[in-house]
Structures are given as structure tokens and as C-alpha cells.
C-alpha positions as a printed NumPy array, in Angstrom:
array([[-111.906,   85.205,  -23.696],
       [-110.775,   84.273,  -20.266],
       [-108.003,   82.131,  -21.692],
       [-106.835,   85.066,  -23.801],
       [-106.571,   87.27 ,  -20.723],
       [-104.792,   84.54 ,  -18.901],
       [-102.242,   84.11 ,  -21.687],
       [-101.855,   87.875,  -21.934],
       [-101.255,   88.149,  -18.216],
       [ -98.751,   85.322,  -18.292],
       [ -96.984,   87.003,  -21.206],
       [ -96.798,   90.285,  -19.338],
       [ -95.449,   88.541,  -16.264],
       [ -92.912,   86.674,  -18.364],
       [ -91.876,   89.93 ,  -20.037],
       [ -91.471,   91.602,  -16.665],
       [ -89.373,   88.702,  -15.414],
       [ -87.212,   88.745,  -18.538],
       [ -86.868,   92.524,  -18.43 ],
       [ -86.039,   92.556,  -14.749],
       [ -83.446,   89.885,  -15.381],
       [ -81.95 ,   91.94 ,  -18.182],
       [ -81.574,   95.269,  -16.38 ],
       [ -78.992,   96.18 ,  -13.784],
       [ -77.928,   99.488,  -12.229],
       [ -74.353,  100.734,  -11.799],
       [ -73.954,  102.991,   -8.783],
       [ -71.33 ,  105.606,   -8.014],
       [ -68.118,  104.16 ,   -6.569],
       [ -68.508,  100.628,   -7.937],
       [ -67.75 ,   98.437,  -10.923],
       [ -70.406,   96.092,  -12.319],
       [ -68.806,   93.048,  -13.932],
       [ -70.868,   90.953,  -16.359],
       [ -70.168,   87.224,  -16.096],
       [ -71.041,   84.727,  -18.795],
       [ -71.092,   81.198,  -17.435],
       [ -68.87 ,   82.463,  -14.611],
       [ -66.34 ,   84.144,  -16.907],
       [ -65.906,   87.943,  -16.757],
       [ -66.68 ,   89.259,  -20.246],
       [ -67.003,   92.985,  -19.646],
       [ -67.381,   95.593,  -16.937],
       [ -69.137,   98.949,  -16.592],
       [ -67.716,  101.743,  -14.45 ],
       [ -70.076,  104.612,  -15.342],
       [ -73.2  ,  105.073,  -13.171],
       [ -76.51 ,  104.282,  -14.874],
       [ -78.789,  101.474,  -16.104],
       [ -77.45 ,   98.698,  -18.346],
       [ -78.603,   95.461,  -20.004],
       [ -77.43 ,   91.862,  -19.863],
       [ -78.623,   88.59 ,  -21.328],
       [ -81.009,   87.002,  -18.836],
       [ -80.32 ,   83.5  ,  -17.56 ],
       [ -77.004,   83.466,  -19.425],
       [ -75.191,   86.435,  -17.995],
       [ -74.953,   87.428,  -14.348],
       [ -73.62 ,   90.534,  -12.648],
       [ -71.314,   91.023,   -9.683],
       [ -69.988,   94.254,   -8.229],
       [ -66.574,   95.369,   -7.056],
       [ -65.485,   98.559,   -5.236],
       [ -64.109,  101.291,   -7.448],
       [ -62.755,  103.497,   -4.653],
       [ -59.361,  103.266,   -2.933],
       [ -59.077,  100.808,   -0.064],
       [ -56.645,  100.551,    2.837],
       [ -55.323,   97.237,    4.057],
       [ -53.683,   97.378,    7.476],
       [ -51.193,   94.533,    7.84 ],
       [ -50.573,   92.837,   11.141],
       [ -47.239,   93.694,   12.819],
       [ -44.688,   91.104,   11.707],
       [ -41.133,   90.268,   12.887],
       [ -38.256,   90.883,   10.478],
       [ -34.459,   90.5  ,   10.769],
       [ -32.301,   93.451,    9.739],
       [ -28.956,   93.197,    7.939],
       [ -27.099,   93.064,   11.269],
       [ -29.483,   90.291,   12.462],
       [ -31.48 ,   92.506,   14.813],
       [ -35.12 ,   91.397,   15.218],
       [ -37.661,   94.177,   14.71 ],
       [ -41.438,   94.311,   14.447],
       [ -42.721,   96.186,   11.375],
       [ -46.219,   97.637,   11.163],
       [ -47.34 ,   98.877,    7.728],
       [ -50.44 ,   99.552,    5.64 ],
       [ -51.218,   99.516,    1.907],
       [ -53.447,  101.858,   -0.096],
       [ -54.789,  100.109,   -3.224],
       [ -57.671,   99.917,   -5.693],
       [ -59.009,   97.654,   -8.419],
       [ -57.762,   98.976,  -11.757],
       [ -59.07 ,   96.235,  -14.109],
       [ -62.049,   94.239,  -12.764],
       [ -61.821,   91.552,  -15.451],
       [ -58.183,   90.752,  -14.674],
       [ -58.979,   90.989,  -10.977],
       [ -61.758,   88.386,  -11.108],
       [ -59.718,   86.041,  -13.28 ],
       [ -57.032,   85.982,  -10.584],
       [ -59.011,   86.529,   -7.398],
       [ -62.504,   85.508,   -6.458],
       [ -63.03 ,   88.178,   -3.797],
       [ -61.612,   91.327,   -2.268],
       [ -60.709,   89.443,    0.914],
       [ -58.581,   86.932,   -0.997],
       [ -56.861,   89.698,   -2.982],
       [ -55.924,   91.438,    0.272],
       [ -54.265,   88.257,    1.477],
       [ -52.174,   88.209,   -1.684],
       [ -51.349,   91.903,   -1.325],
       [ -50.304,   91.347,    2.291],
       [ -48.004,   88.484,    1.257],
       [ -46.394,   90.555,   -1.522],
       [ -45.888,   93.574,    0.755],
       [ -44.425,   91.442,    3.547],
       [ -41.99 ,   89.751,    1.158],
       [ -40.787,   93.074,   -0.259],
       [ -40.541,   94.833,    3.126],
       [ -38.636,   91.895,    4.629],
       [ -36.177,   91.837,    1.72 ],
       [ -35.625,   95.613,    1.764],
       [ -35.134,   95.872,    5.524],
       [ -32.832,   92.837,    5.533],
       [ -30.44 ,   94.952,    3.437],
       [ -30.26 ,   97.748,    6.06 ],
       [ -28.653,   97.808,    9.524],
       [ -30.975,   98.447,   12.464],
       [ -29.18 ,  101.673,   13.386],
       [ -29.829,  103.082,    9.919],
       [ -33.508,  102.111,   10.025],
       [ -34.187,  104.062,   13.224],
       [ -31.781,  106.891,   12.397],
       [ -33.28 ,  110.357,   11.856],
       [ -30.946,  110.812,    8.886],
       [ -32.423,  107.84 ,    7.027],
       [ -35.053,  108.82 ,    4.46 ],
       [ -38.18 ,  106.693,    4.972],
       [ -39.643,  108.264,    1.843],
       [ -37.094,  106.627,   -0.486],
       [ -37.594,  103.249,    1.163],
       [ -41.4  ,  103.315,    0.931],
       [ -41.236,  104.496,   -2.681],
       [ -39.049,  101.524,   -3.579],
       [ -41.37 ,   99.104,   -1.779],
       [ -44.464,  100.645,   -3.403],
       [ -42.897,  100.469,   -6.867],
       [ -41.899,   96.804,   -6.544],
       [ -45.227,   95.644,   -5.1  ],
       [ -47.163,   97.642,   -7.704],
       [ -45.186,   96.085,  -10.557],
       [ -46.09 ,   92.614,   -9.342],
       [ -49.809,   93.384,   -8.916],
       [ -50.562,   95.327,  -12.105],
       [ -50.993,   92.146,  -14.184],
       [ -53.71 ,   91.066,  -11.739],
       [ -55.759,   94.235,  -12.228],
       [ -54.652,   95.853,   -8.96 ],
       [ -53.133,   99.317,   -8.602],
       [ -50.933,   99.822,   -5.519],
       [ -51.148,  103.491,   -4.57 ],
       [ -48.86 ,  103.542,   -1.547],
       [ -47.178,  101.265,    0.967],
       [ -46.34 ,  102.998,    4.243],
       [ -44.377,  101.77 ,    7.257],
       [ -46.181,  103.119,   10.31 ],
       [ -43.547,  102.092,   12.823],
       [ -40.576,   99.82 ,   13.422],
       [ -40.301,   98.533,   16.952],
       [ -38.335,   95.997,   18.942],
       [ -39.81 ,   92.756,   20.25 ],
       [ -40.875,   93.092,   23.875],
       [ -38.167,   90.705,   25.1  ],
       [ -35.413,   92.85 ,   23.517],
       [ -36.618,   96.309,   24.459],
       [ -35.106,   96.516,   27.951],
       [ -31.631,   95.424,   26.884],
       [ -31.658,   97.808,   23.934],
       [ -32.884,  100.683,   26.103],
       [ -30.14 ,   99.979,   28.634],
       [ -27.532,   99.968,   25.881],
       [ -28.932,  103.22 ,   24.491],
       [ -28.743,  104.836,   27.955],
       [ -25.154,  103.612,   28.343],
       [ -24.233,  104.961,   24.908],
       [ -25.789,  108.349,   25.672],
       [ -23.972,  108.522,   29.016],
       [ -20.696,  107.728,   27.262],
       [ -21.359,  110.477,   24.716],
       [ -22.253,  112.929,   27.505],
       [ -19.046,  112.067,   29.393],
       [ -17.001,  112.62 ,   26.243],
       [ -18.688,  115.971,   25.639],
       [ -18.025,  117.054,   29.243],
       [ -14.38 ,  115.991,   29.005],
       [ -13.941,  117.851,   25.731],
       [ -15.657,  120.891,   27.272],
       [ -13.356,  120.842,   30.309],
       [ -10.308,  120.556,   28.076],
       [ -11.49 ,  123.425,   25.912],
       [ -12.226,  125.47 ,   29.042],
       [  -8.695,  124.892,   30.327],
       [  -7.245,  125.931,   26.968],
       [  -9.31 ,  129.131,   26.925],
       [  -8.445,  129.948,   30.559],
       [  -4.734,  129.295,   29.981],
       [  -4.76 ,  131.441,   26.861],
       [  -6.575,  134.26 ,   28.696],
       [  -4.154,  134.08 ,   31.673],
       [  -1.171,  134.161,   29.329],
       [  -2.612,  137.142,   27.47 ],
       [  -3.323,  138.947,   30.777],
       [   0.253,  138.296,   32.029],
       [   1.673,  139.593,   28.771],
       [  -0.528,  142.696,   28.945],
       [   0.483,  143.423,   32.564],
       [   4.176,  142.906,   31.781],
       [   3.927,  145.163,   28.754],
       [   2.081,  147.804,   30.802],
       [   4.707,  147.676,   33.569],
       [   7.512,  147.932,   30.992],
       [   5.79 ,  150.891,   29.351],
       [   5.267,  152.538,   32.782],
       [   8.953,  152.125,   33.666],
       [   9.953,  153.658,   30.352],
       [   7.573,  156.569,   30.908],
       [   8.884,  157.121,   34.464],
       [  12.476,  156.957,   33.27 ],
       [  11.749,  159.432,   30.494],
       [   9.995,  161.718,   32.989],
       [  12.851,  161.59 ,   35.475],
       [  15.342,  162.201,   32.688],
       [  13.356,  165.212,   31.471],
       [  12.976,  166.516,   35.063],
       [  16.733,  166.215,   35.7  ],
       [  17.425,  168.059,   32.477],
       [  14.999,  170.819,   33.426],
       [  16.608,  171.081,   36.892],
       [  20.095,  171.19 ,   35.402],
       [  19.087,  173.828,   32.883],
       [  17.428,  175.928,   35.597],
       [  20.279,  175.606,   38.12 ],
       [  22.922,  176.29 ,   35.473],
       [  21.478,  179.727,   34.818],
       [  22.08 ,  180.908,   38.495],
       [  24.685,  178.865,   40.433],
       [  24.452,  181.047,   43.53 ],
       [  20.694,  180.462,   43.779],
       [  21.24 ,  176.729,   43.312],
       [  23.833,  176.759,   46.115],
       [  21.384,  178.584,   48.373],
       [  18.588,  176.197,   47.475],
       [  20.687,  173.153,   48.246],
       [  21.74 ,  174.724,   51.561],
       [  18.128,  175.32 ,   52.561],
       [  17.291,  171.739,   51.669],
       [  20.135,  170.587,   53.918],
       [  18.669,  172.623,   56.78 ],
       [  15.377,  170.799,   56.455],
       [  17.177,  167.482,   56.742],
       [  19.545,  168.62 ,   59.482],
       [  16.996,  170.072,   61.887],
       [  14.487,  167.239,   61.802],
       [  13.816,  165.982,   65.338],
       [  15.36 ,  169.16 ,   66.945],
       [  18.962,  167.894,   67.13 ],
       [  21.865,  169.556,   68.963],
       [  24.521,  170.644,   66.47 ],
       [  27.975,  171.997,   67.307],
       [  29.548,  174.115,   64.554],
       [  32.646,  176.34 ,   64.428],
       [  31.642,  179.963,   64.79 ],
       [  33.585,  180.977,   61.753],
       [  32.136,  178.309,   59.387],
       [  30.092,  179.4  ,   56.416],
       [  27.205,  177.281,   57.615],
       [  27.208,  179.066,   61.021],
       [  27.452,  182.446,   59.386],
       [  24.435,  181.742,   57.231],
       [  22.476,  180.519,   60.277],
       [  23.45 ,  183.676,   62.172],
       [  22.629,  185.859,   59.191],
       [  26.196,  187.188,   58.788]])
């Protein structure tokens, strides 16, 4: 009886051990890869409980979510042989765990391979561009990163890796080159500023000269018009005077005589006239 209970207990324990070795749980955000003698035979990506063959099959897990690998800043030569330091990062995920494990043994090793592929592609792409175009505001970084992402992704797909995005965070100069480049940039900007000032002064002189010429022409035209108006006025006045005086010659003669008196007696002069002259008679009222 006791032996029966002992055998029963051992059987239960053995069953528990076998069952526990057969069950495994898949959690959210992970792959569970079933290995048979170290070879990946299948994987499960849906959360829940699953079975495997105990003692023959084993299980390992891999992340299902997107990961970010931040590369170390590396020096690269541009097309015009300018040294720059490029800092970039890569967004990636495991797309096929079986292919992934056949090629890589761990996530850390796969990131090393991703870093090498990204560096090779970035170096080749930037070596085809001059430094001035890389830092220019008119250069589209989006097109460049899309090309890099596409090339790296194509090389990694056969290894079960999906490259989501490769982004260049910054492109900088090596420390030993910064001061000389900054000095050259300052000199270039000063040269541009001097050119702008010179062009502005020249344009100012042109505008001033044009305005002065226009003002001179306006004044000359105004003076010419004024002279014409005065001449027309004097001509019309003379005509009016002639018409008026022609109607009464005796009155005109008297008027002219009175005007001569005004001129003659200015300053109280002493005048000697014959007594029988017309002028004397008029003065005496005869």
C-alpha cells in the first residue's frame, strides 16, 4: 500500500515536471522562439500559453517592439575632403525571429551589425556631397535619410530585421577644425555684408541722382511756364491798355502827363520852365 502511494506520488511529480517543462507563456510585446537542439523551428507572437516538447525543445524570447540604437559620433570625409563628425540613430525591430536567430545570437550582436551597415551607408552617401551642401538650409535632409534608410533596410531584411528609420541628428566639425572654419565663416559674412553695403550705397546714389535730376527738370519747367504766363499777362495788359487809351486820346495824354508829374516832382526839385510852355500852363491851371 505504501509502495503504491509512493509510486503514485512519484508519478504525479514526474507529470508535474513534464507538464511544467512543456508549457510556456507568451507575453505582450515579445516573441517566443522554440528551439530544437539549438535550431529555431517556430515562433509565437500572440500572447497566451503554449506547448513544447520537454527536454527536446527549449524556448527563448526576443523583443517584439521597436528599438532605438544610438550610434556613436563618427568622423566622415565629405566629397570636398572636409572632415565632419556625424551623429545618427536607427529605429528598428525584429520582423522574423527565426531568420534573426539564424544570423544573430543576440540583440546586442545584431545592433553591432546594424551600426556597421548604417555607418557604411552614411559614409558613402555623405562622401558624394560637398560640405557646404550638407550644412546648407536648402539641402533636404529628408531625401538623404530616406535613401539611407532604404539601402540599410534592403540589406537587413534577409536577416529578419526591419529598419524603420535612420536619422542624422547632427553633423559637426572636429574640435581642431572648428575655430578655423568659424573664422572663415565670419570673414565670408563680413565680405557679403561689405558687398551689400557697397551695392546699397551705389543704389542710393542712383536714386538721389535721379531725384535731383527730376527736381531740376521740374523747377526748370515751372520757371519756363511762369515766364510764359507772365509774358502772356503782360501782353494781355498792354493790349487792354492800348484798347482803353485808343478810345480817348486826350484822356491818355492827360494821364501820361500826370504820371510825368509824379516822376518830376520826386525829392522836391527846382524846375525852370518857359512861362508860355504847355507844361507850365497846365501847372498854372491855364
